[in-house]
C-alpha beads as a LAMMPS data file, in Angstrom:
LAMMPS data file: protein, C-alpha beads

203 atoms
202 bonds

1 atom types
1 bond types

-500.0 500.0 xlo xhi
-500.0 500.0 ylo yhi
-500.0 500.0 zlo zhi

Masses

1 110.0

Atoms # bond

1 1 1 0.000 0.000 0.000
2 1 1 3.029 2.271 -0.227
3 1 1 3.283 2.756 3.543
4 1 1 6.660 3.726 4.930
5 1 1 8.019 2.094 8.046
6 1 1 9.825 4.356 10.485
7 1 1 12.149 2.993 13.147
8 1 1 12.620 5.585 15.854
9 1 1 14.547 6.194 19.073
10 1 1 13.064 7.771 22.203
11 1 1 14.392 8.793 25.604
12 1 1 12.194 7.799 28.540
13 1 1 12.297 9.631 31.880
14 1 1 11.583 6.793 34.303
15 1 1 10.635 9.220 37.071
16 1 1 8.043 11.237 35.180
17 1 1 7.067 8.651 32.578
18 1 1 7.561 11.263 29.859
19 1 1 9.431 10.488 26.683
20 1 1 11.115 12.600 24.044
21 1 1 9.935 13.047 20.492
22 1 1 11.054 10.193 18.273
23 1 1 14.092 10.438 16.041
24 1 1 13.804 8.477 12.813
25 1 1 16.669 5.984 12.496
26 1 1 15.467 4.202 9.357
27 1 1 12.940 5.408 6.829
28 1 1 12.206 2.407 4.653
29 1 1 10.660 3.122 1.283
30 1 1 8.437 0.718 -0.670
31 1 1 9.956 -1.415 -3.392
32 1 1 9.155 0.352 -6.693
33 1 1 8.488 -3.020 -8.337
34 1 1 6.273 -4.270 -5.521
35 1 1 4.821 -1.356 -3.513
36 1 1 3.466 -3.740 -0.870
37 1 1 6.995 -4.833 0.065
38 1 1 8.851 -2.801 2.685
39 1 1 12.536 -3.560 3.232
40 1 1 12.651 -5.360 6.611
41 1 1 16.429 -5.494 6.819
42 1 1 17.137 -2.134 8.414
43 1 1 16.776 -2.423 12.158
44 1 1 18.557 -1.819 15.441
45 1 1 19.806 -4.908 17.208
46 1 1 21.412 -3.834 20.487
47 1 1 20.846 -0.424 22.036
48 1 1 23.151 1.527 24.346
49 1 1 24.083 5.144 25.025
50 1 1 27.186 7.297 25.009
51 1 1 28.513 9.055 28.118
52 1 1 26.083 11.935 27.515
53 1 1 23.073 9.638 27.419
54 1 1 22.628 9.860 23.660
55 1 1 21.298 6.859 21.773
56 1 1 23.349 4.342 19.824
57 1 1 22.659 0.903 18.429
58 1 1 24.223 -1.781 16.283
59 1 1 22.660 -2.211 12.843
60 1 1 23.604 -5.685 11.543
61 1 1 22.143 -5.702 8.034
62 1 1 23.514 -2.362 6.777
63 1 1 26.586 -3.144 8.932
64 1 1 27.293 -0.183 11.125
65 1 1 26.491 1.840 14.215
66 1 1 23.590 4.292 14.405
67 1 1 23.831 7.309 16.696
68 1 1 21.015 9.700 17.527
69 1 1 21.246 13.109 19.167
70 1 1 17.930 13.614 20.918
71 1 1 18.657 17.306 21.460
72 1 1 19.120 18.100 17.777
73 1 1 16.699 15.446 16.560
74 1 1 19.244 14.069 14.100
75 1 1 20.653 10.597 13.592
76 1 1 23.650 9.330 11.657
77 1 1 24.956 6.003 10.396
78 1 1 28.617 5.013 10.768
79 1 1 29.490 2.007 8.564
80 1 1 31.955 -0.650 9.650
81 1 1 35.276 -0.532 7.737
82 1 1 34.634 -4.139 6.700
83 1 1 31.436 -4.372 4.613
84 1 1 28.831 -6.891 5.765
85 1 1 30.595 -7.319 9.127
86 1 1 27.205 -7.770 10.856
87 1 1 27.807 -6.068 14.237
88 1 1 25.965 -7.798 17.062
89 1 1 26.190 -6.909 20.779
90 1 1 28.594 -5.031 22.979
91 1 1 29.322 -2.633 25.828
92 1 1 30.614 0.901 26.402
93 1 1 33.798 1.352 28.408
94 1 1 34.856 4.201 30.693
95 1 1 36.685 5.923 27.814
96 1 1 33.420 6.382 25.893
97 1 1 34.167 3.631 23.419
98 1 1 31.591 1.023 22.434
99 1 1 32.976 -2.478 21.833
100 1 1 31.062 -5.034 19.753
101 1 1 31.401 -8.342 17.956
102 1 1 31.556 -8.392 14.152
103 1 1 29.752 -11.653 13.569
104 1 1 30.371 -12.277 9.863
105 1 1 33.779 -10.587 9.646
106 1 1 35.358 -12.595 12.484
107 1 1 36.569 -9.340 14.015
108 1 1 36.073 -7.321 17.182
109 1 1 35.008 -3.747 16.578
110 1 1 35.125 -0.585 18.656
111 1 1 33.742 2.848 17.908
112 1 1 35.248 5.896 19.565
113 1 1 32.146 7.871 20.516
114 1 1 34.147 11.110 20.575
115 1 1 35.144 10.838 16.902
116 1 1 32.854 8.175 15.338
117 1 1 35.976 6.279 14.237
118 1 1 35.575 2.484 14.107
119 1 1 38.619 0.254 14.609
120 1 1 38.593 -3.494 13.950
121 1 1 40.676 -6.289 15.475
122 1 1 40.793 -9.534 13.424
123 1 1 40.280 -12.713 15.416
124 1 1 42.651 -14.558 13.081
125 1 1 40.394 -17.503 12.245
126 1 1 37.224 -18.094 10.280
127 1 1 33.895 -19.171 11.767
128 1 1 34.608 -17.836 15.252
129 1 1 31.572 -15.539 14.940
130 1 1 32.283 -12.991 17.723
131 1 1 29.037 -12.020 19.384
132 1 1 29.151 -9.995 22.616
133 1 1 32.157 -7.854 23.601
134 1 1 32.679 -6.670 27.173
135 1 1 35.635 -4.702 28.624
136 1 1 36.962 -5.492 32.084
137 1 1 38.488 -3.128 34.653
138 1 1 41.962 -3.583 33.150
139 1 1 40.920 -2.616 29.644
140 1 1 40.914 -6.113 28.197
141 1 1 37.966 -7.107 26.027
142 1 1 36.144 -10.405 26.600
143 1 1 34.155 -11.764 23.682
144 1 1 31.780 -14.696 23.375
145 1 1 31.811 -16.849 20.248
146 1 1 28.855 -18.610 18.678
147 1 1 31.023 -20.317 16.050
148 1 1 33.318 -22.126 18.484
149 1 1 33.309 -23.187 22.121
150 1 1 35.835 -20.530 23.038
151 1 1 35.950 -17.341 25.059
152 1 1 38.180 -14.661 23.537
153 1 1 40.319 -12.080 25.319
154 1 1 41.579 -9.099 23.328
155 1 1 44.411 -6.830 24.422
156 1 1 43.580 -3.597 22.539
157 1 1 47.108 -2.257 23.055
158 1 1 48.750 -5.082 21.125
159 1 1 45.886 -6.656 19.177
160 1 1 46.719 -10.013 20.751
161 1 1 43.780 -12.367 21.189
162 1 1 43.871 -15.324 23.567
163 1 1 41.327 -18.117 23.156
164 1 1 40.061 -20.097 26.132
165 1 1 38.451 -23.429 25.308
166 1 1 35.280 -23.909 27.357
167 1 1 34.460 -27.218 29.071
168 1 1 31.076 -27.459 27.331
169 1 1 29.460 -26.485 24.068
170 1 1 28.003 -23.064 24.722
171 1 1 25.997 -20.250 23.145
172 1 1 26.312 -17.032 25.167
173 1 1 24.559 -13.899 23.932
174 1 1 26.018 -11.922 26.831
175 1 1 29.299 -11.690 28.749
176 1 1 29.334 -10.559 32.386
177 1 1 32.510 -9.409 34.121
178 1 1 32.440 -9.876 37.909
179 1 1 34.116 -6.707 39.189
180 1 1 33.836 -7.797 42.827
181 1 1 35.807 -11.023 42.477
182 1 1 39.388 -11.223 43.760
183 1 1 40.559 -12.427 40.359
184 1 1 39.346 -11.956 36.783
185 1 1 36.004 -13.743 36.657
186 1 1 33.745 -14.020 33.621
187 1 1 30.202 -15.387 33.535
188 1 1 28.672 -16.807 30.359
189 1 1 24.950 -17.668 30.214
190 1 1 24.803 -20.876 28.179
191 1 1 21.273 -20.562 26.857
192 1 1 21.184 -23.846 24.936
193 1 1 21.974 -25.949 28.003
194 1 1 20.375 -23.860 30.781
195 1 1 23.780 -23.362 32.366
196 1 1 26.018 -20.644 33.707
197 1 1 29.692 -21.009 32.827
198 1 1 32.103 -19.370 35.274
199 1 1 35.628 -18.651 34.042
200 1 1 38.398 -17.596 36.457
201 1 1 41.672 -16.327 35.034
202 1 1 44.746 -15.854 37.274
203 1 1 46.187 -12.405 36.614

Bonds

1 1 1 2
2 1 2 3
3 1 3 4
4 1 4 5
5 1 5 6
6 1 6 7
7 1 7 8
8 1 8 9
9 1 9 10
10 1 10 11
11 1 11 12
12 1 12 13
13 1 13 14
14 1 14 15
15 1 15 16
16 1 16 17
17 1 17 18
18 1 18 19
19 1 19 20
20 1 20 21
21 1 21 22
22 1 22 23
23 1 23 24
24 1 24 25
25 1 25 26
26 1 26 27
27 1 27 28
28 1 28 29
29 1 29 30
30 1 30 31
31 1 31 32
32 1 32 33
33 1 33 34
34 1 34 35
35 1 35 36
36 1 36 37
37 1 37 38
38 1 38 39
39 1 39 40
40 1 40 41
41 1 41 42
42 1 42 43
43 1 43 44
44 1 44 45
45 1 45 46
46 1 46 47
47 1 47 48
48 1 48 49
49 1 49 50
50 1 50 51
51 1 51 52
52 1 52 53
53 1 53 54
54 1 54 55
55 1 55 56
56 1 56 57
57 1 57 58
58 1 58 59
59 1 59 60
60 1 60 61
61 1 61 62
62 1 62 63
63 1 63 64
64 1 64 65
65 1 65 66
66 1 66 67
67 1 67 68
68 1 68 69
69 1 69 70
70 1 70 71
71 1 71 72
72 1 72 73
73 1 73 74
74 1 74 75
75 1 75 76
76 1 76 77
77 1 77 78
78 1 78 79
79 1 79 80
80 1 80 81
81 1 81 82
82 1 82 83
83 1 83 84
84 1 84 85
85 1 85 86
86 1 86 87
87 1 87 88
88 1 88 89
89 1 89 90
90 1 90 91
91 1 91 92
92 1 92 93
93 1 93 94
94 1 94 95
95 1 95 96
96 1 96 97
97 1 97 98
98 1 98 99
99 1 99 100
100 1 100 101
101 1 101 102
102 1 102 103
103 1 103 104
104 1 104 105
105 1 105 106
106 1 106 107
107 1 107 108
108 1 108 109
109 1 109 110
110 1 110 111
111 1 111 112
112 1 112 113
113 1 113 114
114 1 114 115
115 1 115 116
116 1 116 117
117 1 117 118
118 1 118 119
119 1 119 120
120 1 120 121
121 1 121 122
122 1 122 123
123 1 123 124
124 1 124 125
125 1 125 126
126 1 126 127
127 1 127 128
128 1 128 129
129 1 129 130
130 1 130 131
131 1 131 132
132 1 132 133
133 1 133 134
134 1 134 135
135 1 135 136
136 1 136 137
137 1 137 138
138 1 138 139
139 1 139 140
140 1 140 141
141 1 141 142
142 1 142 143
143 1 143 144
144 1 144 145
145 1 145 146
146 1 146 147
147 1 147 148
148 1 148 149
149 1 149 150
150 1 150 151
151 1 151 152
152 1 152 153
153 1 153 154
154 1 154 155
155 1 155 156
156 1 156 157
157 1 157 158
158 1 158 159
159 1 159 160
160 1 160 161
161 1 161 162
162 1 162 163
163 1 163 164
164 1 164 165
165 1 165 166
166 1 166 167
167 1 167 168
168 1 168 169
169 1 169 170
170 1 170 171
171 1 171 172
172 1 172 173
173 1 173 174
174 1 174 175
175 1 175 176
176 1 176 177
177 1 177 178
178 1 178 179
179 1 179 180
180 1 180 181
181 1 181 182
182 1 182 183
183 1 183 184
184 1 184 185
185 1 185 186
186 1 186 187
187 1 187 188
188 1 188 189
189 1 189 190
190 1 190 191
191 1 191 192
192 1 192 193
193 1 193 194
194 1 194 195
195 1 195 196
196 1 196 197
197 1 197 198
198 1 198 199
199 1 199 200
200 1 200 201
201 1 201 202
202 1 202 203
């Protein structure tokens, strides 16, 4: 019917229940050959915010990061250096950088939210499928893999990646760093087996 689909971002004030006006992130137009078909591929996958509380999300299909400034009402798309990298999930560190897995590219990505520059770190193997990236208190990046039964640790200063083989087949869509433990401790929710995998690394 020629209807456009708008994907928008809002800011919700949890105290007042009021939300901001929506900012259009995607404005999908009908296919000129088939006006009833709206491109379903443009969408946000994981949402987060920069240090100023402004919206960002991973956009897997167009392969990039979307940022929205709710004060100006404008949004922008920052493509990954590797086309079709398929960014999945991640986490913002204390330096205002958002780390994320590049699922199809077998790389770990990070966007500097001060400059919009994206840097990529190759895993070094195919079919690792990095999924969720999470920094720890020492600046190392822990990444789950849905293509292997390994947990990855990236040193951003050197680009070195260490792989830890897990004791079970796992599929973790999130990585949790236990900041209260007396040694580096990582939790992986193994959704396929209803398990929690706890990894302790001597520092």
